[in-house]
C-alpha positions as CSV (number, residue, x, y, z in Angstrom):
1,X,236.8,104.5,58.4
2,X,235.5,105.6,61.9
3,X,231.8,104.9,62.3
4,X,229.6,107.6,63.6
5,X,228.2,106.5,67.0
6,X,225.0,108.4,66.2
7,X,224.5,106.4,62.9
8,X,225.1,103.1,64.7
9,X,222.6,104.0,67.4
10,X,220.0,104.9,64.7
11,X,220.5,101.7,62.8
12,X,220.2,99.7,66.1
13,X,216.9,101.5,66.9
14,X,215.6,100.9,63.4
15,X,216.5,97.2,63.6
16,X,214.7,96.9,66.9
17,X,211.6,98.5,65.4
18,X,211.7,96.2,62.4
19,X,212.0,93.1,64.7
20,X,209.2,94.4,66.9
21,X,206.9,94.8,63.9
22,X,207.9,91.4,62.6
23,X,207.0,89.8,66.0
24,X,203.6,91.7,66.0
25,X,202.8,90.4,62.5
26,X,203.8,86.8,63.4
27,X,201.8,86.9,66.7
28,X,198.7,88.2,64.8
29,X,199.1,85.5,62.1
30,X,199.4,82.7,64.7
31,X,196.2,83.8,66.4
32,X,194.3,83.8,63.1
33,X,195.8,80.5,62.0
34,X,194.6,79.0,65.2
35,X,191.1,80.5,65.0
36,X,190.4,80.2,61.2
37,X,193.0,77.7,59.9
38,X,196.0,78.5,57.7
39,X,194.1,78.1,54.4
40,X,191.2,80.4,55.4
41,X,193.4,83.2,56.7
42,X,194.3,86.0,54.3
43,X,197.3,88.4,54.4
44,X,194.7,91.2,54.6
45,X,193.3,89.8,57.8
46,X,196.8,89.3,59.3
47,X,197.6,92.9,58.4
48,X,194.4,94.2,60.1
49,X,195.1,92.1,63.2
50,X,198.6,93.4,63.4
51,X,197.3,97.0,62.8
52,X,199.4,97.6,59.6
53,X,198.5,98.1,56.0
54,X,198.6,95.0,53.8
55,X,201.3,96.6,51.7
56,X,203.3,97.2,54.8
57,X,203.1,93.6,55.7
58,X,204.8,92.7,52.5
59,X,207.8,94.9,53.5
60,X,208.4,92.3,56.2
61,X,207.2,89.0,54.7
62,X,206.6,87.6,51.3
63,X,203.3,86.2,52.3
64,X,201.5,84.0,54.9
65,X,203.6,80.9,54.2
66,X,206.8,82.9,54.9
67,X,205.2,84.1,58.1
68,X,204.5,80.5,59.2
69,X,208.0,79.4,58.3
70,X,209.4,82.3,60.2
71,X,207.5,81.2,63.3
72,X,208.7,77.7,62.8
73,X,212.3,78.8,62.6
74,X,211.9,81.0,65.7
75,X,210.6,78.0,67.6
76,X,213.5,75.9,66.4
77,X,215.9,78.6,67.7
78,X,214.1,78.4,71.1
79,X,214.5,74.6,71.2
80,X,218.2,74.9,70.3
81,X,218.6,77.4,73.2
82,X,217.1,74.8,75.5
83,X,219.7,72.2,74.5
84,X,222.5,74.7,74.6
85,X,221.7,75.6,78.2
86,X,221.7,71.9,79.1
87,X,225.1,71.2,77.6
88,X,225.6,67.7,76.3
89,X,222.8,66.1,78.4
90,X,225.4,64.5,80.7
91,X,223.1,63.9,83.7
92,X,219.6,62.6,84.3
93,X,218.7,66.1,85.7
94,X,219.8,67.6,82.3
95,X,217.2,65.4,80.5
96,X,214.5,66.4,83.0
97,X,215.4,70.0,82.6
98,X,215.2,69.8,78.8
99,X,211.8,68.0,78.9
100,X,210.4,70.5,81.4
101,X,211.5,73.4,79.3
102,X,210.1,71.9,76.2
103,X,206.7,71.4,78.0
104,X,206.9,75.1,78.9
105,X,207.7,76.0,75.3
106,X,204.7,74.1,73.9
107,X,202.3,75.5,76.6
108,X,203.4,79.1,75.9
109,X,202.8,78.6,72.2
110,X,199.7,76.4,72.1
111,X,198.1,78.4,69.3
112,X,201.1,78.0,67.1
113,X,201.6,74.3,67.7
114,X,197.9,73.6,67.0
115,X,198.4,75.4,63.7
116,X,201.6,73.5,63.0
117,X,200.0,70.1,63.7
118,X,197.2,70.8,61.3
119,X,199.3,72.3,58.5
120,X,202.0,69.6,58.8
121,X,199.2,67.0,58.3
122,X,198.0,68.7,55.1
123,X,201.2,70.1,53.7
124,X,204.0,67.7,52.8
125,X,206.5,70.5,52.4
126,X,205.9,71.8,55.9
127,X,206.0,68.2,57.3
128,X,209.2,67.3,55.6
129,X,211.2,70.5,55.6
130,X,210.1,72.0,58.9
131,X,208.6,69.5,61.3
132,X,210.6,66.3,60.4
133,X,213.9,68.1,60.0
134,X,213.5,69.6,63.5
135,X,212.4,66.3,65.0
136,X,215.4,64.5,63.5
137,X,217.7,67.1,65.1
138,X,216.1,66.5,68.5
139,X,216.2,62.7,67.9
140,X,219.9,62.8,67.3
141,X,220.5,64.7,70.5
142,X,218.6,62.2,72.6
143,X,220.1,59.2,70.9
144,X,223.6,60.6,71.6
145,X,222.7,61.0,75.3
146,X,221.4,57.4,75.5
147,X,224.2,55.9,73.5
148,X,226.8,57.6,75.8
149,X,225.1,56.2,78.9
150,X,225.0,52.7,77.5
151,X,228.7,52.9,76.7
152,X,229.4,54.1,80.2
153,X,227.5,51.2,81.7
154,X,224.8,53.5,83.3
155,X,222.0,52.1,81.1
156,X,221.6,48.5,79.9
157,X,222.2,47.8,76.2
158,X,219.3,49.2,74.3
159,X,218.7,50.5,70.8
160,X,219.2,54.3,71.2
161,X,216.9,55.1,68.3
162,X,214.0,53.1,69.7
163,X,214.5,54.6,73.2
164,X,214.6,58.1,71.7
165,X,211.4,57.5,69.7
166,X,209.7,56.2,72.8
167,X,210.7,59.2,74.8
168,X,209.5,61.6,72.1
169,X,206.3,59.6,71.8
170,X,205.6,59.8,75.5
171,X,206.2,63.6,75.4
172,X,203.8,64.0,72.5
173,X,201.1,61.9,74.2
174,X,201.5,64.1,77.3
175,X,200.9,67.4,75.5
176,X,198.2,66.4,73.0
177,X,195.3,66.9,75.5
178,X,196.4,70.5,76.1
179,X,197.0,71.0,72.4
180,X,193.5,69.8,71.7
181,X,192.0,71.9,74.4
182,X,190.8,68.9,76.3
183,X,192.6,69.8,79.5
184,X,193.8,73.1,80.9
185,X,197.5,74.0,80.0
186,X,199.8,72.8,82.8
187,X,201.5,75.4,85.0
188,X,205.3,75.7,85.1
189,X,205.3,73.6,88.3
190,X,203.1,71.0,86.7
191,X,205.4,70.9,83.6
192,X,208.4,70.2,85.8
193,X,206.5,67.4,87.7
194,X,205.3,65.9,84.5
195,X,208.9,66.0,83.0
196,X,210.3,64.2,86.1
197,X,207.6,61.5,85.9
198,X,208.1,61.0,82.2
199,X,211.9,60.7,82.4
200,X,211.5,58.4,85.5
201,X,209.0,56.2,83.6
202,X,211.3,56.1,80.6
203,X,214.6,55.3,82.5
204,X,213.2,53.3,85.4
205,X,210.1,51.6,84.0
206,X,206.9,51.1,85.9
207,X,207.7,47.7,87.6
208,X,208.3,47.8,91.3
209,X,211.9,46.9,91.9
210,X,213.0,44.7,94.8
211,X,214.9,46.5,97.5
């Protein structure tokens, strides 16, 4: 059967409208979650912030938990894109690029990550099924990079799991002040500088080496 080009174009426009509306609802929800907390935000308030009727909101999401999980999944997709652009993390510059882009990602979504940190602390389901699952995927990527470098003789023999956890811990420590609002969010240039310093400290240590 030959598809009508007009029908295809209409369906494409409709899909774009649906996705725009979903993004508007998700953005409104994240703002409210950050301001009031997830537990104290209602679907009615989210609908009002997104300028839609509450009944219309349910055409796109089953409720506020589904909205939160949709934002988490979207963020995971963005993280996957970062790694896909960097290939298999073959060079030191690849690792710096990934860390810098992750800094940018967190900075651009501070309100969401603040909400996620709070809800993951209070909700075991979100912690285990959303946060830990994503962190484990990231951990495996970094461990693979470190393991390959150890085998190639580029890095000294170390435990890839421990090294990965240290790198992730250093990253978390670096972004917490901005997440807490204690310091201004770093600029894109500052994110890249911070990423370079973090990777250098991880790979080279802090001790002055003899020339």
